[in-house]
N, C-alpha and C positions, 0 to 999 in steps of 0.2 A: 505494499499500499503506502509504505513511505517514497519506495524509488519511482513509481506509478507521478505522486504527488512531485515530486523533483523534476521531473519531468517538463513538466506542463506550466512550473510555475518556479523556476529559475531565476526571477528575476527579486524573490524575496529576500528582504532584509534582515527582520527577525523573525526569531523560531523561537518559541516553549515548548519543550514537550516535558509535561509532569505527568507520573504517575506510569508509563510508558511499560508496563510490565510482560507484553509479547515482544517488543521490539529488540532484535541481539544485533552483534554488532555486523552480522549484514544490512542490515536495515541502520544502524545510525553510519556507518560508514557513506549512504547515499548523501548523507549533508553537505557532502563535500560538492553535489552539485549544483549549489545552491551560492554560482560563483557570486552573485552580491551580498551573499549571508554579512550584516556588521555586527548582529546582536543574535547571542548565543546562550539557553538557559536549558539544562535540563536536570530534572529533580526527582525523586525517587524511582530511579530508572534500574533495579536488581543487576539487567543484565549486559550494563553495556562494562567494555571494559578496556583496557590503558592502550588496546590495539585500534579502539574507532579512533578515542582522543588524540594519539598521532598522526593518525594518517587525516582526520578533519584540518589539523595546524600544521600539516604538510603542504594541504591542498588550497588553505582560503588564509594568507597571510595576511589578509584586510580586516582580519576580527577585531573589533575594537571592544567587545565587550563580551566575556564570560562569566557564569554562573553555573558550577558542580555542584549539587547538594545530598547529602541523600543515596550515594552511588557507589554501593559496599565494595566492588571491583577496583576504581581509581586510587592510584597509589602515586608519589611520586614521578613514578615514570611521564605521567600524563602531565603535571607541573612543571618538568623541563622539556615536556614537549611545546607547552603552550608561553614557557620562557622566550622562544624564538619569534612571537607572536610581535613584531617590533611594535605595531599600529595601538595595541591595545590598552584602553586606558581605566578599564573596570574589571576589575577579578573578584567574583566570591567565591571562595570556597570554606564553606563554617564547619561543615563537617570534615575536612582534612587535618590529620595529625602529619604537619611537615615538616623533616626535618632539618636542624641550623644549614647544613648543606644545600639543600635545594635551597629552601630561602635566599641564601649567600647570589648563588647561581640565577635567582628571578630578580634580585634587587639591581644587580651589575646587567642585566640583557635589559628588565622592561623598563626603558630609561620614558617612556610615555605616559608610563602609568601613571593615575590619577585618585583613585580609589582602589580600597582596599579590605574584604570582608573575610576575617576569620573567625573560629571558632565560637559554638553553637555550646546547646545542653548537652549531646556528645561526644564531645570535645572539649581539652583546653589549649588555649597561648602559654607554651612556656617563656620563661626569662632568655633563656637561649635565641628562641624564633625570634621575640623582641628585636634583643639586643643585635638581631644580625640586618634589623631592615633598616637598607638607607634605600629610597628612590628619590632621583631629582627633583621628579614633578608632582608626590605625593601629595595630598590634599584634604584627603577623608579615609578614615581608619574605622573600623567597627571591629570590636574585639569583646569578649564575650568570655564568663568564668573562665577567669586570670589563676595561674597557679599563685599560690600563695611566696609575700617577702617580693615584691614587684616593684617597687618602688624605686630602685636605681636601675633597671630593665628600662621599664618608661621614661626616667631621665636621660636615658641614652639612645631610646627608641624619637623620642623629643628630641635630641638634640642632634641626631641625624636625620632629623626631617623637619626642619625648623621653621614650613612654609605651609605645617596644618593649617587649616581652617574651621576643618571638623573634626571633631571626634567620639565614637562611640563607646564606653566600656561600661558594660552590665554587670551586677554579680560581682565584684570584685572587692575584695580586703586589700584595699589600700587606700594610704593617707591623701593625695592629691599632690603632693608638694611639687611632682612632674609637672606642672601647668606654670607654673615661674619660668620655665624656659620657651615659652610659646608667646610669639607676638603677635602673632594674624588671626589668631583663633577669635571666631565669630561664632560656633554652634559647638554647645557641649550638651552633650546627655551621657549622667551617669546614672542612671535609676539602678536603687538596692545595692547600691554601693555604701555601707552603713559607717565607714571609720574613716569621712573624711574629714582633718582636723583644721582649727581655728585659722593657722596660714593657708588655707584650699580657699576658705570663703572671704577673707581678707582679699586676698587674689582678686575675684570674681568681682568683690563692690571695687575696683581701679581699673578691670578691664572696660575703655573706651569700646572697642570693636565688638567686644559678647555683644549677640540679639536674640539669642535663642538657648533657654538653657532648661537644663531636664533631670534634675537630683533629686534624693530624698535628704526633707529636712529632719533633721536632726536635733540634738541636744545642743548642739554648736552654736543657733539660732539664737539661742538666747543672750547672747552676746552682742547683740544691738549690730546684725550685720544686717544691709540693704544693696539690692542689685540696680542702682538707679540707671544703667542704658542697657538695661534688658527689655526686648520687646515680646520675646516671647517665653513666657514661663510655664513649665509643667512637672509639679511636686508633689512627688510622694511622702504624707506623713509617717516616720515611725513613730515604733510604741512612746520612746521616751518621752519624744515631744507632744504628742496627745493626751498623755499622761501629766505632761508642764499645765496644757490646753487647761485641763480641769483646775489645778492646782492654783493657779491665775502669776506661773512663773514665766511663761514664755514670750518674748521679743514676738509683734506682728515687723517689727522694721521690714523684714524682706518683702514685706507687701507696700511700702513706701517706693514704687516705681512707679512716675510720672508717663514711662516712654510704654509703658505694658501695653500690651494691643490684643493680645492674647493672651491667656491666661486657665489653667487648667489643674483644681488640684484635686485630690483623691487620698485615700486611704483604705485600710480594708478593715473587714471586717475584724471581729469587732468596733473596731477602732471609729472615730466618728467626730466630727468637725464640731465647733459648738461654733452660735448662731454670730458670734462679736466680730469673727473673722469674715462673714460673709458682707456684715454692717461697713466693715473698714475700706474691704475691696470696694463696695461700693460710692464710699466718701472718698480714697484718694487716690483708685488710677481712672486718672480721667480719661486716657487715650484710649481707655479698655474696648474695643468692639466685639473680642469673644471672650464670653465667659462658660468653662466648664468644672461642675464641679459636683462634689459628689459626699455621701454623710456625712448631711449637716443635720447638725439634732438643734430643732429649735425650743430652747427653755421657757420662754415667756415668750407669747406672739404680743401680750397686749405692750409689750418694754419693746415690743422689736421697731429697731427703728435704721429705717433703709431710704438714703437721700436718694433724690432722684438723678440717674446717670443717664443721657438721653444718648450716649455713646454708643453702646450696646447694642448692635444688631441680632446678635445669635446667642442664646440661653441652651445650656444642656444639664440640668440638673438630674441627678438619683440618686434614690436611696434618701430621699429624705423625712426624718423620722420626728415624728408628735408634733406635723402640720396639719393646720385647718382653716374654715374660709380666711381670718384674716392674716396669716402669714402671707397665702396667693392673694388676695386683694394687695399687700403692701406691696409685694414682690412684684406682679403686674403693672403699678402705679409708677414703683421707682425704674422701671424699664420701659417708658411711652412708646420711642420709637424701632423695638422688637419687631423682626421681622417672619424671624422662623424659633421656636421656640419647643424643647424637648424633655418631656417631665418623664423619667422611666423610673421601672420599679419603684414606686411607691403606691400599695396598695390603697391607702385609703382615701384618693382621689375620687370624687363625687362629681357629680352634674354642675352643682352650685357651686364647688370649689371650683372647676373651669372656670366656670361664668366670671365669677370675681375676678380671676386673673386676665381674661381676657377686658375687662370695663376699660379700660385705659388704654390697651395695644390697638392700635388703629388702623396698623401699617401691619398687623400681623399679618404673615401670610402662608405662611407653615406652622400647623401644629402637631404633636405625636404625644398620646398621653396613653400612658399603661395606668391597671389596675383599675379599670370602671367600664361596667357593661354601656358597649355602644347602644344599646336598647334606649338607653338613659339621655345619649347625647341626641339623638335625632333632631330633637326642636330648637337644640343651642341657636343663637341670632347673632352668627359671627359672618358678616357679609363682608368682608375684608379676607376673611380666613379662606384657605384651601385645607379644613383638618382633613388631619391622620393619626387615626388612634389606632394603638398598639392593642 
């Protein structure tokens, strides 16, 4: 089937093959007939071997994007073949355990590589692999599940790749001190890195170029740290931080970011965010246009003080606890220019609560609500809205 396809579609530039459990090497080698191919993705394909990748790499020297994931029979031999693709700009190999020798060869040969993805839940990136990385044009790295004691290795990585603008490090036990060497960093994603030190937060506070940040907020944020230049912030609250919320110990200075345009705050059950956090967001984030927040607990709806924030256009709220008509009325009144709202996984929503929320939202075009009987909502009078109910 793939062979027949290639004979009539050899102008295709992008090809994605996922869960191709019946295609063998004979079929995969037919990919070489796509002479204009630039982007190749192969995932969950257990029958492909190094033979196919070597053949494809030898025949299609113009490939710029390669992603190989969860293909159990592929080894360093495939990566050595790929290392000869001089035009390659993006390489995604999250399920590979790469030897230091192979990685050194790749670093030397792939002169135009700008994006590299390694490491997943099924493998880890070692200190040796990190220290071997030195790509002249590398701008983006995505590593997950780093082995322990990798701060020095990360420092070497940054030293050898000083032009990095985007870094993804997920679920890694690191202090974060390596970032001090980065001068051009614009986007930093470090979720579930729970051991970041105070020096790391101080660095973030002073980075003018940093615009997009995704981190785990932990107890170090009690030290009055803010991110004044960040435009997009995604934060998960750790257990220690949410506990400090309930005891009135935590600082909310990290929300004092006047340039924020997109904010995503969440936590994991059974942890929750108190209503004062939402009050501060609406009062201080004057440039915010998109708010995604979850697990907010409304202790007292009567005392809830939500000031109007007319810039917010999109709201996603889920797992709201202890809400009533007063809460939703105040929330809708505070967000009069909403055009899209999703209220998800909140089982106490009723028809009257939806009506109270929409009372002041005259520009609402999209409404997605969970936890309410559709039969109760047929008589809703929302002339401006295209209502979608979950």
